[in-house]
C-alpha positions, -999 to 999 in steps of 0.1 A, spaced: -344 -223 -173 -336 -257 -189 -362 -270 -213 -365 -305 -228 -377 -321 -259 -387 -358 -264 -367 -380 -286 -383 -414 -282 -411 -431 -263 -416 -468 -256 -440 -488 -235 -450 -524 -227 -474 -543 -204 -469 -570 -178 -495 -592 -163 -497 -604 -127 -522 -625 -107 -532 -613 -73 -523 -635 -43 -559 -631 -32 -587 -611 -47 -597 -575 -39 -633 -563 -41 -637 -530 -59 -672 -515 -60 -688 -549 -56 -665 -566 -81 -638 -591 -71 -606 -585 -89 -578 -612 -91 -553 -598 -116 -536 -566 -128 -520 -554 -160 -490 -531 -154 -481 -505 -180 -444 -495 -181 -432 -465 -201 -399 -449 -209 -392 -415 -225 -357 -405 -238 -352 -368 -239 -326 -341 -246 -323 -309 -225 -314 -275 -236 -284 -280 -214 -272 -306 -239 -277 -336 -216 -298 -366 -225 -317 -389 -202 -343 -416 -201 -372 -414 -176 -393 -444 -165 -429 -447 -153 -451 -475 -143 -487 -480 -131 -513 -507 -129 -540 -501 -155 -567 -502 -128 -595 -506 -152 -621 -519 -127 -615 -488 -106 -612 -462 -133 -638 -477 -157 -664 -495 -137 -691 -511 -158 -720 -534 -153 -724 -542 -191 -688 -544 -203 -664 -572 -194 -631 -569 -176 -613 -575 -209 -633 -548 -227 -625 -521 -201 -589 -532 -200 -588 -531 -238 -600 -495 -236 -571 -485 -213 -546 -503 -235 -559 -485 -266 -556 -452 -249 -521 -461 -237 -511 -468 -272 -527 -436 -285 -510 -416 -258 -477 -432 -265 -480 -423 -301 -489 -387 -292 -459 -384 -268 -437 -397 -296 -449 -371 -320 -449 -342 -295 -427 -314 -308 -432 -289 -279 -403 -281 -257 -405 -269 -221 -407 -281 -185 -425 -314 -178 -453 -294 -161 -460 -276 -193 -458 -307 -215 -478 -328 -191 -505 -302 -188 -507 -299 -226 -510 -336 -230 -536 -340 -202 -560 -319 -221 -561 -345 -249 -572 -373 -226 -609 -366 -230 -606 -368 -267 -586 -401 -265 -613 -416 -243 -639 -407 -269 -617 -422 -297 -613 -454 -277 -650 -459 -273 -656 -455 -310 -626 -476 -321 -636 -505 -299 -674 -502 -305 -681 -499 -268 -716 -493 -256 -704 -469 -229 -684 -437 -228 -648 -442 -215 -643 -421 -184 -616 -394 -185 -603 -410 -153 -595 -441 -173 -575 -421 -198 -556 -403 -170 -546 -437 -156 -535 -450 -190 -514 -418 -196 -499 -417 -161 -468 -438 -167 -458 -416 -196 -463 -385 -174 -442 -401 -147 -415 -409 -171 -415 -373 -183 -409 -359 -148 -384 -387 -139 -363 -380 -170 -363 -343 -164 -349 -347 -129 -322 -370 -144 -314 -343 -170 -307 -320 -141 -288 -346 -122 -311 -342 -91 -344 -351 -76 -372 -337 -98 -387 -323 -66 -359 -298 -66 -370 -288 -101 -404 -272 -94 -391 -237 -84 -387 -206 -105 -352 -215 -117 -367 -244 -136 -404 -235 -138 -407 -197 -144 -440 -180 -138 -469 -189 -114 -497 -214 -114 -522 -191 -131 -513 -206 -165 -525 -240 -153 -552 -231 -128 -565 -196 -138 -563 -160 -126 -571 -169 -90 -537 -185 -87 -517 -154 -99 -486 -152 -78 -490 -188 -65 -458 -209 -70 -457 -247 -72 -425 -248 -51 -446 -235 -21 -468 -266 -22 -441 -293 -24 -412 -303 -3 -378 -304 -21 -366 -331 2 -388 -361 14 -399 -365 50 -379 -394 65 -408 -418 71 -445 -421 71 -469 -447 86 -481 -475 64 -518 -479 57 -528 -515 54 -559 -525 33 -586 -546 50 -605 -557 19 -641 -568 21 -631 -603 12 -601 -605 36 -602 -628 66 -599 -610 99 -590 -640 120 -587 -678 117 -625 -682 119 -627 -664 85 -599 -683 68 -617 -707 44 -593 -709 15 -557 -704 28 -531 -691 3 -505 -713 19 -475 -691 12 -451 -675 37 -471 -643 41 -498 -636 67 -533 -648 59 -555 -628 83 -556 -593 97 -546 -605 131 -514 -619 116 -507 -589 94 -507 -565 124 -477 -579 142 -460 -589 109 -458 -553 97 -463 -536 131 -494 -519 117 -510 -487 132 -531 -476 102 -559 -497 86 -580 -488 56 -613 -507 58 -632 -515 26 -670 -514 31 -700 -523 9 -720 -491 11 -753 -509 3 -756 -532 34 -757 -512 66 -758 -542 89 -728 -557 72 -708 -525 71 -714 -518 108 -706 -554 119 -674 -553 97 -660 -522 115 -670 -536 149 -652 -569 141 -621 -551 127 -619 -531 159 -623 -562 181 -596 -582 162 -573 -552 160 -577 -544 197 -567 -580 206 -537 -580 182 -525 -546 194 -529 -555 231 -504 -584 225 -480 -558 211 -487 -534 240 -502 -508 216 -531 -486 224 -532 -461 195 -541 -469 159 -562 -453 131 -588 -462 104 -598 -448 71 -631 -460 56 -636 -467 19 -671 -473 6 -660 -472 -31 -687 -446 -38 -715 -472 -32 -735 -453 -5 -768 -443 -20 -770 -411 0 -754 -391 27 -782 -404 50 -768 -439 48 -734 -426 59 -748 -406 88 -768 -436 101 -737 -458 97 -715 -434 117 -742 -431 144 -743 -469 148 -705 -472 149 -704 -445 176 -730 -464 195 -717 -500 191 -679 -493 190 -671 -458 203 -634 -463 202 -635 -474 165 -655 -442 157 -628 -421 174 -601 -439 154 -616 -429 120 -592 -404 104 -611 -398 72 -638 -412 49 -631 -418 12 -657 -407 -14 -688 -425 -1 -713 -417 -28 -712 -419 -67 -684 -401 -85 -707 -381 -108 -712 -351 -85 -730 -330 -111 -757 -357 -114 -768 -352 -77 -757 -319 -63 -782 -323 -35 -762 -352 -21 -740 -330 0 -715 -340 27 -716 -310 51 -732 -330 79 -707 -358 76 -677 -336 72 -687 -318 104 -679 -352 121 -650 -365 100 -630 -354 69 -646 -366 37 -622 -370 8 -630 -367 -29 -613 -396 -48 -628 -410 -80 -645 -377 -89 -612 -357 -88 -601 -353 -124 -595 -315 -126 -598 -282 -108 -635 -279 -116 -643 -312 -99 -622 -302 -69 -640 -269 -65 -674 -286 -69 -665 -312 -43 -656 -285 -18 -689 -267 -26 -707 -300 -18 -691 -304 16 -661 -325 8 -632 -313 31 -604 -334 16 -588 -347 -16 -571 -379 -24 -540 -375 -46 -530 -405 -67 -499 -411 -88 -521 -430 -112 -538 -397 -123 -504 -383 -133 -476 -365 -116 -486 -333 -134 -522 -334 -122 -513 -346 -87 -490 -316 -82 -516 -291 -94 -544 -306 -74 -521 -306 -43 -514 -269 -48 -551 -261 -54 -564 -282 -24 -538 -267 -1 -548 -232 -12 -584 -242 -5 -575 -254 30 -585 -290 23 -573 -322 40 -549 -342 17 -540 -379 15 -521 -399 -11 -538 -432 -21 -526 -463 -38 -539 -483 -68 -523 -515 -55 -490 -501 -69 -460 -525 -70 -424 -518 -78 -417 -485 -96 -453 -473 -92 -450 -478 -54 -418 -458 -54 -436 -430 -74 -466 -431 -51 -444 -430 -20 -424 -401 -34 -456 -382 -40 -467 -388 -4 -433 -379 10 -430 -346 -9 -464 -331 -3 -467 -312 31 -490 -326 57 -494 -362 46 -503 -386 74 -495 -420 59 -488 -441 28 -509 -468 12 -490 -499 -1 -514 -527 -11 -493 -546 -35 -473 -562 -7 -506 -579 3 -521 -588 -30 -493 -587 -56 -460 -594 -38 -445 -611 -68 -445 -578 -86 -424 -563 -58 -397 -590 -61 -362 -574 -62 -374 -540 -50 -369 -551 -14 -332 -550 -21 -331 -517 -40 -355 -499 -16 -357 -520 16 -372 -491 36 -402 -490 13 -408 -527 8 -397 -544 40 -419 -531 68 -417 -544 104 -426 -514 126 -455 -499 106 -433 -472 91 -423 -467 54 -388 -451 51 -391 -424 25 -360 -404 33 -340 -422 5 -364 -409 -22 -341 -380 -30 -321 -394 -59 -322 -382 -95 -357 -381 -111 -385 -397 -91 -361 -420 -73 -373 -453 -87 -345 -463 -110 
């Protein structure tokens, strides 16, 4: 076994404006702050390496608030990032990145509490926000370890590198379970691209009121042939049944016309309510109306992302069993640890969304746990550009059974992808609806 110790940690942020706004949980977002981190380390094999990680802060998604401003929630994530960076710099432990990442993850709840006090916030900072702020450091840790070994880090999760089983992370129920049995050492060659149909996005020319005027498509009907799309993620409101139903009906109509021109008859949808459905009854009525008004659209729905609020403990009676009997229902915002995953399954959720923004360490552990629990898995995006898109794609390509990849930055933040089209053309230049992931087998996580 080769262990590692950290020598130096650095980080900085970078700001980007969105090409067009995205609506998250009823809030229109038009910008992003990217956190880039690097960790220089030395291995017990005598080698040195520097790992890199990057992720949008995603404060509107990870720290939704009706009383705090965008700048206040962003400041909380920035504070936690600085606190985490200092903690990583001071970390004296040696070991595998899974061990170090797991150890640091348990400090995130405390960092969230410290941030709220230091910034005099009127709300608690969610643990999810702290995980997002820490994720670039965790990614850099895994990336650097792979580089120490001179190979893809996905080859470094077996017993030769990570002795023992998953019980030390996930408890006695996982005695004998090995991480290597839940990851692919080599990436699948390609995966379909999921395109986001935001609640503010024009579907056809009749919706186009404020054209961006650049060289990229402006409407869904233009995006479909431009990228050869076969998978669409539809953002919905969750508190306006008539609007939600009509939105899906219109998406189906516009998509069917665009696909007919391409000679295509098969495509898929995922539905994202951003946890705004008041109850499971809303969702059941919505599905019934979609089935009635657009039967083919209903049949195309592959899964539904967490439709009701993320605090599952606050309303354990709001169970998903009736919905999940119809379609897979995926836990997303609620998923921060094994306890939340187990509670979600108890409440009728049949799937889990993995996100690189929650950390490579946690994503791997939740993938292993969810697979052992027989749950549907998907990997979702946080409008990740550049290195974070490479990381997210690598995660999707190395977890067995993934159906597709989300890649929203090409729609909303293409400027942040500039240059990556040349280094990773198969990931960033899409014409047939497929993301080429077979090249994500270089040292580390494959980004740099």
